[in-house]
KEGUDREN-84059 format. One record per atom (N, C-alpha, C): residue in one letter; x, y, z. Coordinates in steps of 0.05 Angstrom, whole numbers, padded with zeros to 5 digits, always signed. Each point is the difference from the previous one (the first is absolute). Example, Ala and Ser with C-alpha at 12.3 -4.5 7.8 and 13.67 -1.06 7.14 Angstrom:
# KEGUDREN-84059
a+00264-00114+00156 a-00018+00024+00000 a+00018+00024+00000 s-00007+00021-00014 s+00016+00024+00001 s-00015+00022+00014 
# end
This chain:
# KEGUDREN-84059
g+00953-00015-00384 g-00007-00025+00013 g-00019+00004+00023 m+00004+00022+00016 m-00018+00005+00022 m-00028+00007-00011 v-00001+00016-00022 v-00025+00007-00011 v-00015-00024-00010 v+00014-00018-00014 v-00013-00024-00011 v-00010-00017+00023 s+00016-00003+00021 s-00009-00016+00024 s-00024+00012+00013 g-00001+00027+00001 g-00023+00013+00012 g-00025-00003-00016 v+00003+00002-00027 v-00023-00004-00017 v-00011-00029+00002 f+00018-00019+00001 f-00008-00028+00003 f-00015-00005+00026 a+00011+00011+00022 a-00012-00004+00026 a-00028+00013+00001 s-00002+00024-00013 s-00026+00014+00000 s-00020-00016-00017 w+00009-00010-00023 w-00018-00015-00017 w-00012-00024+00014 r+00016-00013+00017 r-00010-00023+00015 r-00024+00008+00018 q-00002+00025+00008 q-00022+00010+00016 q-00024+00008-00017 v+00004+00001-00027 v-00021+00008-00018 v-00012-00025-00014 g+00017-00015-00014 g-00008-00025-00011 g-00013+00000-00027 s-00011+00022-00009 s-00013+00001-00026 s-00003+00029-00009 v-00004+00003-00027 v-00004+00026-00011 v-00026+00012+00010 q-00020-00017+00003 q-00026+00009+00010 q+00003+00012+00027 a+00015-00013+00018 a+00004+00010+00027 a+00014+00027-00001 a+00019+00003-00018 a+00015+00025-00002 a-00018+00023-00008 r-00019-00006-00018 r-00018+00021-00010 r-00022+00006+00020 e-00011-00020+00014 e-00025+00003+00014 e+00002+00005+00030 t+00024-00002+00012 t+00003+00004+00029 t+00016+00024+00006 t-00004+00011+00024 t+00015+00023+00009 t+00030-00007+00001 y+00007-00024+00011 y+00028-00008+00001 y+00012-00001-00027 g-00014-00012-00019 g+00011-00002-00027 g+00004+00027-00013 q-00019+00018+00003 q+00002+00027-00012 q+00023+00016+00013 l+00003-00002+00026 l+00023+00013+00013 l+00026-00011-00009 l+00001-00027-00004 l+00025-00012-00009 l+00007+00009-00028 l-00020+00003-00017 l+00006+00010-00027 l+00011+00028+00000 v-00011+00017+00018 v+00010+00027+00004 v+00029-00001+00009 k+00006-00017+00020 k+00027-00002+00010 k+00019-00009-00022 l-00008-00020-00015 l+00018-00010-00022 l+00005+00022-00021 a-00021+00016-00006 a+00004+00021-00019 a+00020+00021+00010 l-00002+00006+00026 l+00019+00019+00013 l+00028-00010-00001 v+00003-00026+00007 v+00027-00012+00000 v+00012+00000-00028 v-00016-00007-00020 v+00010+00001-00027 v+00008+00028-00008 g-00016+00020+00009 g+00006+00028-00006 g+00027+00008+00013 l+00004-00009+00025 l+00025+00006+00013 l+00024-00012-00014 l-00003-00024-00010 l+00022-00013-00014 l+00006+00015-00026 v-00021+00008-00014 v+00004+00015-00025 v+00014+00027+00005 l-00010+00015+00021 l+00013+00025+00006 l+00029-00003+00009 g+00005-00021+00015 g+00028-00005+00009 g+00018-00006-00023 g-00010-00015-00020 g+00016-00006-00023 g+00005+00025-00017 m-00020+00017-00002 m+00004+00025-00016 m+00020+00018+00014 a-00002+00002+00027 a+00019+00017+00014 a+00029-00010-00003 r+00003-00026+00001 r+00027-00011-00003 r+00011+00006-00028 r-00017-00003-00020 r+00009+00006-00028 r+00007+00029-00003 t-00015+00018+00013 t+00005+00029-00002 t+00027+00006+00012 l+00005-00011+00024 l+00025+00006+00014 l+00024-00012-00015 q-00003-00024-00011 q+00021-00012-00015 q+00006+00016-00025 s-00021+00011-00013 s+00004+00016-00024 s+00014+00026+00007 a-00007+00012+00023 a+00012+00025+00009 a+00030-00004+00006 t+00008-00022+00011 t+00028-00005+00008 t+00017-00007-00025 k-00012-00011-00021 k+00015-00007-00023 k+00003+00022-00021 t-00019+00020+00002 t+00000+00021-00020 t+00012+00025+00011 p+00019+00013-00015 p+00012+00025+00010 p-00021+00021+00005 s+00006+00017+00019 s-00019+00021+00008 s-00006+00018-00023 t-00026+00004-00006 t-00009+00017-00022 t-00019+00021+00009 g+00000+00005+00027 g-00019+00020+00010 g-00027-00011+00007 t-00003-00028-00001 t-00025-00012+00006 t+00000-00013+00027 d+00021+00004+00016 d+00002-00013+00026 d-00023+00008+00018 a-00007+00026+00000 a-00022+00010+00017 a-00026-00013-00007 l-00005-00003-00027 l-00024-00013-00009 l-00002-00029+00009 t+00023-00014-00003 t+00002-00028+00008 t-00005-00002+00030 s+00011+00018+00016 s-00003+00000+00029 s-00030+00004+00007 r-00013+00019-00013 r-00028+00005+00006 r-00017-00025-00007 s+00006-00012-00022 s-00015-00024-00009 s+00003-00023+00020 v+00025-00003+00010 v+00005-00021+00020 v-00015+00006+00026 r+00000+00026+00008 r-00014+00007+00025 r-00030-00005-00003 r-00011+00007-00023 r-00029-00005-00004 r-00007-00029+00002 r+00017-00017-00013 r-00005-00029+00001 r+00003-00010+00029 l+00019+00011+00014 l+00004-00008+00028 l-00024+00006+00017 v-00012+00024-00004 v-00024+00007+00015 v-00023-00019-00006 v-00002-00006-00026 v-00022-00019-00008 v+00005-00028+00012 e+00025-00009+00000 e+00007-00026+00011 e-00007-00001+00030 v+00007+00022+00014 v-00006+00000+00029 v-00030-00001+00005 a-00015+00015-00016 a-00029+00000+00003 a-00012-00027-00006 m+00010-00013-00021 m-00009-00027-00006 m+00008-00020+00021 g+00024+00004+00011 g+00009-00018+00022 g-00018+00002+00024 v-00008+00025+00007 v-00019+00004+00022 v-00026-00013-00006 a-00010+00002-00025 a-00025-00012-00008 a+00001-00031+00003 v+00023-00011-00008 v+00003-00029+00002 v-00002-00009+00029 i+00013+00015+00018 i-00001-00006+00029 i-00029+00002+00010 g-00015+00021-00009 g-00027+00003+00008 g-00018-00023-00009 v+00003-00008-00026 v-00016-00022-00010 v+00007-00026+00014 t+00026-00004+00006 t+00008-00024+00015 t-00013-00001+00027 a-00002+00023+00014 a-00013+00001+00026 a-00029-00007-00002 l-00013+00009-00022 l-00029-00007-00004 l-00003-00030-00005 l+00018-00012-00015 l-00002-00028-00007 l+00001-00017+00025 v+00015+00008+00020 v+00003-00015+00025 v-00027-00004+00014 n-00018+00020-00003 n-00025+00000+00014 n-00024-00009-00017 v+00006-00011-00024 v-00021-00009-00018 v+00003-00030-00003 a-00023-00014-00001 a+00000-00029-00003 a+00012-00007-00028 p+00018-00020-00001 p+00011-00008-00026 p-00021-00006-00020 a+00005+00006-00025 a-00020-00002-00021 a-00010-00029-00003 r+00019-00020+00003 r-00008-00028-00002 r-00023-00006+00020 e+00003+00010+00025 e-00020-00005+00020 e-00025+00015-00005 a+00002+00025-00010 a-00023+00016-00004 a-00018-00011-00023 v+00013-00012-00020 v-00015-00010-00023 v-00012-00028+00007 a+00015-00017+00014 a-00007-00028+00003 a-00017-00005+00025 k-00003+00019+00018 k-00013-00006+00025 k-00030-00004-00003 p-00011-00023+00009 p-00029-00005-00002 p-00015+00017+00021 v-00025+00003-00004 v-00018+00014+00018 v-00017-00019+00016 s+00000+00002+00026 s-00017-00016+00017 s-00018+00017+00017 l-00024-00007+00003 l-00019+00016+00016 l-00021-00018+00012 r-00012+00010+00022 r-00021-00015+00014 r-00026+00015-00004 l-00020-00014-00010 l-00027+00011-00005 l-00019-00011+00021 s-00018+00016+00009 s-00019-00008+00021 s-00029+00002-00010 t-00015-00022+00003 t-00029+00001-00005 t-00014-00002+00027 t-00026-00003+00000 t-00015-00001+00025 t+00009-00023+00018 t+00006-00023-00012 t+00006-00024+00016 t+00028-00011-00006 l+00014+00009-00020 l+00025-00012-00009 l+00022+00021-00003 n+00025-00011+00001 n+00023+00015-00010 n+00011-00015-00024 i+00008+00015-00020 i+00011-00012-00024 i+00028+00011-00005 d+00020-00017+00001 d+00028+00008-00006 d+00004-00003-00030 m+00009+00022-00013 m+00002+00000-00029 m+00028+00009-00007 t+00013-00015-00019 t+00027+00007-00009 t-00001+00002-00031 i+00012+00021-00010 i+00003+00004-00029 i+00029+00002-00007 d+00009-00018-00017 d+00029-00003-00005 d+00005-00001-00031 p+00016+00018-00011 p+00018+00020+00013 p-00012+00028+00003 a-00026+00003-00003 a-00013+00026+00002 a+00010+00020-00020 r+00003-00008-00024 r+00007+00019-00022 r-00017-00008-00025 k+00000+00019-00019 k-00017-00005-00023 k+00010-00026-00014 g-00020-00014-00012 g+00007-00025-00013 g-00012-00023+00016 r+00013-00023-00001 r-00011-00024+00013 r+00007-00001+00029 n-00020-00006+00017 n+00004-00001+00029 n-00013-00025+00010 s+00011-00010+00022 s-00013-00022+00015 s-00014+00012+00025 i-00024-00009+00005 i-00015+00011+00023 i-00009-00024+00018 h+00005+00003+00026 h-00008-00020+00019 h-00018+00012+00021 m-00021-00015+00008 m-00019+00009+00020 m-00004-00022+00021 y+00003+00008+00025 y-00004-00019+00022 y-00022+00011+00018 a-00021-00017+00005 a-00022+00008+00017 a+00006-00009+00029 l-00004+00019+00019 l+00005-00006+00028 l-00024+00010+00017 t-00004-00013+00023 t-00020+00011+00018 t+00011+00025+00013 k-00016+00014+00015 k+00009+00024+00013 k+00021-00005+00022 t+00002-00025+00009 t+00020-00008+00019 t+00026-00010-00013 g+00000-00002-00027 g+00024-00008-00014 g+00001-00029-00008 a-00021-00016+00005 a+00000-00028-00008 a-00009-00002-00029 q+00008-00022-00013 q-00008-00005-00028 q-00030-00002-00001 q-00012+00012-00021 q-00029-00001-00004 q-00005-00014-00027 t-00012-00023+00002 t-00007-00015-00025 t-00019+00016-00017 i+00005+00002-00025 i-00016+00016-00019 i-00012-00018-00021 d-00026+00005-00007 d-00013-00015-00020 d+00008+00009-00028 h+00002+00026-00004 h+00007+00010-00027 h+00012+00028+00003 a+00013+00009-00021 a+00012+00028+00001 a+00000+00010-00029 a-00002+00027-00001 a+00001+00013-00027 a+00016+00026+00004 l+00013+00009-00022 l+00016+00024+00001 l-00001+00014-00027 s-00004+00026+00001 s+00001+00016-00025 s+00018+00025+00005 a+00011+00011-00022 a+00018+00022+00002 a-00008+00021-00020 s+00000+00026+00008 s-00006+00021-00018 s+00018+00024+00004 l+00003+00017-00020 l+00016+00024+00002 l-00017+00023-00012 p-00018+00010+00017 p-00020+00020-00010 p+00014+00025-00013 g+00022+00009+00011 g+00014+00023-00011 g+00009-00003-00028 s+00004-00025-00009 s+00010-00006-00027 s-00022-00012-00017 g-00025+00000+00011 g-00022-00011-00016 g-00001-00030-00002 i+00014-00014+00018 i+00000-00029+00000 i-00022-00010+00018 e-00021-00012-00012 e-00022-00011+00015 e+00008-00025+00015 p-00015-00009+00020 p+00008-00024+00016 p+00007-00024-00018 i+00023-00011+00005 i+00009-00024-00013 i-00003-00023+00019 e-00016-00020-00008 e-00004-00024+00017 e+00025-00018-00002 l+00012-00004+00023 l+00025-00016+00000 l-00007-00029+00007 k+00015-00019-00011 k-00005-00028+00004 k+00012-00009+00027 v-00018-00005+00019 v+00008-00007+00027 v+00001-00031+00003 l+00022-00010+00010 l+00003-00029+00004 l+00003-00007+00029 r-00012-00022+00008 r+00003-00008+00028 r+00028-00013+00004 a+00013+00009+00022 a+00026-00012+00006 a+00001-00012+00028 g-00023+00001+00014 g-00002-00011+00027 g-00027+00006+00011 p-00007-00010+00024 p-00026+00006+00012 p-00006+00030+00003 n+00020+00015+00006 n-00004+00029+00004 n+00018+00017-00019 h+00012-00013-00020 h+00020+00013-00017 h-00009-00001-00029 f-00002+00023-00012 f-00006+00002-00029 f+00021+00017-00014 q+00004-00006-00025 q+00022+00014-00015 q-00008+00006-00028 v+00012+00021-00011 v-00002+00007-00028 v+00028-00001-00012 l+00003-00017-00020 l+00026-00002-00013 l+00001+00016-00025 n+00022+00016-00003 n+00004+00016-00024 n-00023+00019-00007 a-00009+00015+00020 a-00021+00020-00005 a+00013+00022-00017 d-00013+00006-00023 d+00011+00020-00018 d-00012+00027+00007 l+00017+00017+00012 l-00008+00027+00008 l+00019+00019-00016 p-00008+00010-00023 p+00019+00011-00019 p+00008+00029+00004 v-00012+00014+00020 v+00005+00029+00002 v+00009+00007+00029 r+00019+00018+00002 r+00007+00010+00027 r-00022+00018+00011 g-00002+00000+00026 g-00020+00017+00013 g-00012-00013+00024 t-00019+00013+00013 t-00013-00010+00024 t-00025-00016-00008 w+00002-00026+00001 w-00021-00018-00008 w-00019-00005+00023 t-00025-00005-00007 t-00021-00008+00020 t-00005-00030-00002 f+00004-00014+00021 f-00005-00029+00001 f-00025-00005+00016 d-00020-00013-00012 d-00024-00008+00014 d+00001-00029+00006 v-00001-00006+00026 v+00003-00028+00010 v-00027-00009+00010 a-00007-00025-00007 a-00025-00013+00010 a+00008-00027+00010 v-00007-00007+00025 v+00005-00027+00011 v-00026-00010+00012 g-00005-00025-00006 g-00024-00013+00011 g+00007-00020+00021 v-00010+00005+00025 v+00005-00019+00021 v-00016-00026-00005 d-00023+00003-00013 d-00016-00023-00009 d-00014+00009-00025 q-00019-00016-00010 q-00013+00006-00025 q-00019+00024+00002 f-00007+00007+00025 f-00020+00021+00004 f+00011+00026+00012 t+00024-00001+00011 t+00011+00023+00015 t+00025+00009-00015 e+00000+00024-00009 e+00023+00011-00015 e+00008+00027+00012 e+00027+00003+00004 e+00011+00025+00010 e+00015+00014-00022 r-00003+00027-00001 r+00014+00015-00021 r+00017+00023+00012 v+00022+00005-00013 v+00018+00022+00009 v+00016+00011-00024 t+00007+00025+00002 t+00015+00013-00022 t+00027+00009+00010 a+00020-00003-00018 a+00028+00009+00007 a+00011+00017-00022 q+00015+00020+00007 q+00014+00017-00019 q+00030-00007+00001 v+00011-00007-00023 v+00028-00008-00001 v+00014+00015-00024 t+00023+00012+00005 t+00014+00014-00021 t+00020-00019-00013 l-00002-00003-00026 l+00019-00016-00015 l+00020+00018-00014 r+00026-00006+00003 r+00021+00016-00011 r+00005-00006-00030 
# end
């Protein structure tokens, strides 16, 4: 019962098979679960060995049985120590659900503007991207137009022009941007204060 409760509580911190495979927390949890299962199996084998020894008349195999039990006990202790170590590491690692789902926010600076950019959920696949233009003092800056492209040079992906939609005087967004590969993507941002003045800036963002 305690094991089942522990597994359920841990799974709530993971939330998906993807998170278990792709995050440090998830990988440590899988190691811990494997160790716990191993302990349960060894414990069951030891109990069966002892029960068999008590039910069967002595045939000169008591010493062998004793050595076998001692070896299993040593392995159980080692695995128990490993479980404690992995549990200590899990305490200091962000839960997998947070690590996978957390969006990335960053501030980009051009000569005359600041651009606040958010990519959600910042993982391979479909993402929503929001851009807000601000003056250097933090006030909203009305923008005439904006453009955004994304590339992944390390994987041979040339710049992909993303469909930018206006969502406010200084707010532009990209809905369901398809970024199909993990890695550090290069985002090229262009914003036009008017029809004749355009500012450009580049950002590097790692998608999980």
